[in-house]
C-alpha positions in Angstrom: 90.2 -54.6 -103.1 89.1 -57.3 -100.7 90.9 -55.8 -97.8 89.3 -52.3 -98.7 85.8 -53.9 -98.7 86.5 -55.7 -95.5 87.6 -52.5 -93.7 84.6 -50.5 -95.3 82.1 -52.8 -93.8 83.9 -52.8 -90.5 83.8 -48.9 -90.6 80.1 -48.9 -91.4 79.2 -51.4 -88.6 81.0 -49.3 -86.1 79.6 -46.0 -87.5 76.1 -47.3 -87.5 75.9 -48.4 -83.8 78.5 -46.0 -82.2 79.7 -43.4 -84.6 76.4 -42.0 -85.4 75.3 -42.0 -81.8 78.5 -40.0 -80.9 77.7 -37.5 -83.8 74.1 -36.9 -82.7 75.2 -36.6 -79.1 77.7 -33.8 -80.2 75.1 -32.1 -82.3 72.6 -32.2 -79.5 75.2 -30.7 -77.0 76.1 -27.9 -79.5 72.3 -27.0 -80.0 72.1 -26.3 -76.4 74.3 -23.3 -76.7 72.6 -22.1 -79.9 68.7 -22.3 -79.0 67.0 -21.4 -82.4 63.4 -21.4 -80.9 63.6 -19.1 -78.0 60.0 -18.7 -76.8 58.6 -21.1 -79.3 57.6 -23.5 -76.4 55.4 -20.9 -74.8 51.7 -22.0 -74.3 50.0 -20.5 -77.3 46.8 -22.5 -76.8 43.7 -21.3 -75.2 44.0 -24.3 -73.0 46.8 -26.5 -71.6 44.5 -29.4 -72.1 43.5 -29.3 -75.8 40.7 -31.8 -76.8 42.0 -35.0 -78.2 40.7 -38.0 -80.0 42.4 -41.4 -79.5 42.0 -43.9 -82.3 42.5 -47.7 -81.8 42.1 -49.9 -84.7 41.1 -53.4 -83.5 40.8 -56.9 -85.0 40.1 -59.7 -82.7 41.1 -57.8 -79.4 38.5 -59.2 -77.2 41.2 -59.9 -74.5 42.4 -56.3 -74.4 39.1 -54.1 -74.8 38.2 -53.6 -71.2 41.7 -53.0 -70.0 42.4 -50.5 -73.0 39.2 -48.6 -72.7 39.6 -48.2 -68.8 43.3 -47.4 -69.2 42.3 -44.6 -71.5 39.8 -43.2 -69.4 41.9 -43.4 -66.3 44.5 -40.9 -67.8 45.3 -37.9 -65.7 43.8 -35.7 -68.2 40.2 -34.1 -68.3 37.8 -36.9 -69.4 35.6 -34.5 -71.1 38.5 -33.5 -73.4 39.1 -37.2 -74.6 37.2 -38.8 -77.3 37.8 -42.5 -77.7 37.1 -44.1 -81.0 37.5 -47.7 -81.8 37.5 -49.1 -85.4 36.3 -52.7 -85.6 38.1 -54.3 -88.6 35.5 -57.1 -89.1 36.7 -59.0 -86.1 35.1 -62.4 -85.6 35.4 -62.6 -81.8 33.7 -60.5 -79.1 35.4 -57.2 -79.9 32.6 -55.4 -81.4 30.1 -56.4 -78.5 32.5 -55.5 -75.8 33.4 -52.1 -77.1 29.7 -51.5 -77.7 29.0 -51.8 -73.9 30.8 -48.5 -73.3 28.3 -45.6 -74.1 31.2 -43.1 -73.9 33.2 -44.9 -76.6 32.5 -44.4 -80.2 32.6 -47.8 -82.2 33.0 -47.7 -86.0 32.6 -51.0 -87.9 34.4 -51.6 -91.3 32.1 -53.4 -93.8 35.1 -55.6 -94.8 38.4 -56.3 -93.4 41.0 -54.0 -94.9 43.7 -53.7 -92.3 44.9 -50.9 -89.9 45.5 -48.2 -92.5 42.1 -48.4 -94.0 40.7 -48.3 -90.3 42.7 -45.1 -89.6 41.6 -43.4 -92.8 38.0 -44.3 -92.0 38.2 -43.1 -88.4 39.9 -39.8 -89.4 36.6 -38.7 -91.1 35.0 -38.4 -87.7 37.9 -36.4 -85.8 36.7 -33.0 -84.7 39.5 -32.3 -82.2 42.8 -30.5 -83.0 45.0 -33.3 -81.7 44.6 -37.0 -82.6 46.3 -39.9 -80.9 46.9 -43.2 -82.4 47.5 -46.4 -80.1 47.4 -50.1 -80.2 44.7 -52.1 -78.3 47.3 -54.1 -76.6 49.5 -51.1 -75.6 48.7 -49.7 -72.2 49.4 -46.1 -71.5 51.2 -44.6 -68.5 48.9 -42.5 -66.3 50.4 -39.2 -67.6 50.7 -40.4 -71.3 48.0 -38.1 -72.9 49.1 -35.1 -70.7 52.7 -35.6 -71.7 52.2 -36.3 -75.3 50.1 -33.1 -76.0 52.6 -30.7 -74.3 55.1 -30.2 -77.2 52.2 -29.1 -79.4 52.5 -25.8 -77.7 55.3 -25.1 -80.1 53.6 -24.4 -83.4 56.5 -25.9 -85.2 55.8 -29.4 -83.8 53.4 -31.5 -86.0 53.8 -34.9 -84.4 54.9 -36.4 -81.1 56.1 -39.8 -80.6 55.6 -41.7 -77.4 57.9 -44.3 -76.1 57.3 -48.0 -76.5 58.3 -50.1 -73.3 58.5 -53.9 -73.2 57.4 -55.3 -69.8 60.3 -57.4 -68.6 60.4 -60.3 -66.3 63.5 -61.3 -64.3 63.8 -64.5 -66.4 63.0 -64.1 -70.2 63.3 -66.0 -73.4 65.4 -64.7 -76.5 62.4 -62.7 -77.9 61.6 -60.9 -74.8 65.2 -60.1 -73.9 66.1 -59.0 -77.4 62.9 -57.0 -78.0 63.4 -55.3 -74.5 67.1 -54.3 -74.9 66.7 -53.3 -78.6 63.9 -50.7 -77.7 65.8 -49.3 -74.8 68.6 -48.5 -77.3 66.1 -47.2 -79.9 64.6 -45.0 -77.3 67.9 -43.5 -76.3 68.7 -42.7 -80.0 65.2 -41.3 -80.6 65.5 -38.9 -77.6 68.8 -37.7 -78.8 67.6 -37.2 -82.4 64.6 -35.1 -81.0 66.8 -32.8 -79.2 68.7 -32.2 -82.5 65.4 -31.4 -84.3 63.3 -34.2 -85.1 63.2 -37.9 -84.4 62.9 -40.1 -87.6 59.3 -41.5 -86.9 56.8 -42.6 -84.5 55.8 -46.2 -83.4 52.2 -47.3 -83.6 51.9 -48.2 -79.8 51.5 -44.3 -79.1 51.9 -41.2 -81.2 50.0 -38.1 -82.0 49.7 -35.5 -84.7 47.8 -32.1 -85.4 44.6 -33.3 -87.1 45.0 -30.7 -89.9 48.2 -32.2 -91.0 46.8 -35.7 -91.6 46.4 -36.8 -95.2 44.8 -40.1 -96.2 47.3 -43.0 -96.3 47.4 -45.3 -99.4 45.6 -48.5 -98.5 48.5 -50.8 -99.3 50.6 -49.0 -96.8 52.4 -51.5 -94.2 53.7 -49.2 -91.6 51.1 -46.5 -91.0 53.1 -45.0 -88.0 56.2 -44.3 -90.4 54.3 -42.8 -93.3 52.0 -40.6 -91.2 54.9 -39.2 -89.1 57.1 -38.7 -92.1 54.3 -36.9 -93.9 54.4 -34.3 -91.2 58.2 -33.8 -91.7 57.6 -33.5 -95.5 55.3 -30.5 -94.6 58.1 -28.7 -92.7 57.0 -29.6 -89.2 59.0 -31.4 -86.4 58.5 -34.8 -84.8 59.3 -34.8 -81.2 60.1 -37.7 -79.0 58.6 -37.8 -75.3 59.8 -40.7 -73.3 57.5 -39.7 -70.3 54.6 -40.6 -72.6 54.9 -44.2 -72.9 53.0 -47.3 -73.8 53.7 -50.7 -72.3 53.1 -54.1 -74.1 54.2 -57.6 -73.5 57.0 -59.2 -75.5 56.5 -61.7 -78.4 55.6 -65.1 -77.1 58.6 -66.6 -78.7 61.4 -65.9 -81.3 59.3 -67.2 -84.2 56.5 -64.7 -83.3 59.1 -61.9 -83.0 60.7 -62.9 -86.3 57.2 -62.8 -88.1 56.9 -59.2 -86.7 60.3 -58.2 -87.8 59.9 -59.5 -91.3 56.7 -57.4 -91.6 58.4 -54.4 -90.3 61.3 -54.7 -92.7 59.0 -55.0 -95.6 57.2 -51.8 -94.6 60.3 -50.0 -94.0 61.5 -50.6 -97.4 58.1 -49.7 -98.8 58.2 -46.5 -96.6 61.8 -45.7 -97.8 60.9 -45.7 -101.5 57.9 -43.6 -100.8 60.0 -41.1 -98.9 62.9 -40.6 -101.0 62.7 -36.8 -100.9 63.6 -37.0 -97.2 67.0 -37.8 -98.4 67.5 -34.6 -100.2 70.3 -32.7 -98.0 69.4 -29.4 -99.5 65.8 -29.6 -98.3 66.3 -31.6 -95.2 69.9 -31.4 -94.2 69.9 -32.8 -90.7 67.0 -35.1 -91.3 68.5 -36.7 -94.4 71.7 -37.3 -92.5 69.8 -39.0 -89.7 67.6 -41.0 -92.1 70.6 -42.3 -94.0 72.6 -43.1 -90.8 69.9 -44.6 -88.7 67.7 -46.3 -91.2 69.3 -46.8 -94.6 72.6 -48.1 -93.3 70.8 -50.6 -91.1 68.4 -51.8 -93.8 70.9 -52.2 -96.5 74.4 -52.4 -95.4 74.4 -54.0 -92.0 72.6 -57.4 -93.1 75.2 -57.6 -95.9 78.2 -56.8 -93.6 77.2 -59.5 -91.1 77.0 -62.0 -93.8 80.1 -61.1 -95.6 82.7 -60.3 -93.1 83.5 -63.7 -91.9 84.0 -64.8 -95.5 86.2 -61.7 -96.4 88.2 -62.3 -93.2 89.1 -65.9 -94.1 89.9 -64.9 -97.7 92.3 -62.2 -96.4 94.1 -64.8 -94.1 94.3 -67.4 -96.8 95.4 -65.2 -99.8 96.9 -61.9 -98.6 97.9 -61.5 -95.0 98.5 -63.5 -91.7 98.6 -60.3 -89.9 97.7 -60.6 -86.1 94.9 -57.9 -86.6 93.0 -60.1 -89.1 93.5 -63.2 -86.8 92.2 -61.3 -83.8 89.1 -60.1 -85.9 88.2 -63.6 -86.9 88.6 -64.9 -83.4 86.0 -62.2 -82.4 83.8 -63.2 -85.1 83.9 -66.8 -84.3 83.1 -66.0 -80.7 80.1 -64.0 -81.8 79.0 -66.8 -84.1 79.3 -69.1 -81.1 77.1 -66.6 -79.1 74.6 -66.6 -81.9 74.4 -70.4 -81.9 74.3 -70.5 -78.1 71.3 -68.0 -78.3 69.7 -70.2 -80.8 70.0 -73.3 -78.6 68.5 -71.6 -75.7 66.0 -69.4 -77.6 62.9 -71.0 -76.1 64.4 -71.4 -72.6 63.8 -68.8 -69.7 67.2 -67.9 -68.3 68.3 -64.9 -66.1 71.6 -64.4 -68.0 70.0 -62.1 -70.6 73.1 -61.0 -72.6 73.3 -64.6 -73.9 70.3 -63.9 -76.2 71.5 -60.4 -77.5 73.9 -61.6 -80.4 71.3 -64.1 -81.5 68.5 -61.5 -81.5 70.6 -58.9 -83.6 71.4 -61.8 -86.1 67.8 -62.7 -86.3 66.8 -59.1 -86.9 69.3 -58.7 -89.8 68.1 -61.9 -91.4 64.6 -60.8 -91.1 65.6 -57.4 -92.8 66.8 -59.6 -95.8 63.5 -61.6 -95.8 61.5 -58.4 -95.5 63.1 -56.9 -98.6 62.4 -60.0 -100.6 58.8 -59.9 -99.4 58.6 -56.3 -100.4 60.0 -56.7 -103.7 57.8 -59.7 -104.5 54.7 -57.8 -103.1 53.8 -60.6 -100.8 53.4 -58.6 -97.5 49.7 -58.3 -96.7 48.5 -55.2 -95.1 45.9 -57.3 -93.2 48.2 -58.1 -90.4 47.6 -61.2 -88.3 49.2 -59.8 -85.0 52.0 -61.6 -83.3 51.2 -63.7 -80.3 52.4 -61.9 -77.0 53.4 -63.3 -73.7 50.6 -64.0 -71.3 
């Protein structure tokens, strides 16, 4: 039984990071030969530039207001088709005053601080455009971002479009910057393949858009607005497309402690979203999406953290009690090497070095530990929706 559990966890690890990727690559390749939506991408709108509203929920964002407002209106998109709405979530800095200086920006003020979800629900009451875009104050959009993110809506089956999150990288980075940058490159690759298969799983808050008519008010205790809003679209039978050419750039977390704080919150929100979206695991109603959801999300949230903690213990037990086989010795040596890499990453986590691969094992380990902590926080109901943002690099 110990051997069986050991090899089961090994298999799940390999499947989650390699096997799943190969399978969706194969599905994507096959779908090219059986296009099911011929003609669905034709322009069916009266204009190739539909009116859009971009909503930015802000709490103490005085350092980003000017750059974000100008970045939005510098888009390669007709300015008269863009409505920019800022929701001030009771900031105590100069956010409110700075936004108010722009007459072409709508400023909404919440009476009390309630968090990002409440800000979005509030702002959506004022949206009159067919497309609404959500973005963060510290996420700067590429010049073609709005133009590219609205294009997939020419397909009436598309209800949500996710943009790409890019981490601004320097030649010399610390553990947080390196890990976050590499992780998002990998995630973007997976999301792009999933999108060609049908739908990507969810959007990220830095940049995504939905059809306004598909929005439904989000529960105020929701931690991850982007996940819940985008999966609501899927529940209604629409697709979520991923467009890497519509991207938002933001700086990496200032240090590994700030990144860990962010990851714990995301993990708590992910478990909350999972238990509120169980119907998406129904293979009869959502055959491909349920497979993607299980493989990409559930395995990583539940199985991988347990695997990383149990595998070394199981490996030692097998060698002591059952078998001295070379294969088990080799796997243990590999695990010891990985543990040493994790320890090295921890030692140098606050150092800025150019050998970036040193930090990757430590970042993945930290990420999985954060998943466990996030699950505990979700179960205890201790994750506050009034998020204090992580510090970013200057």
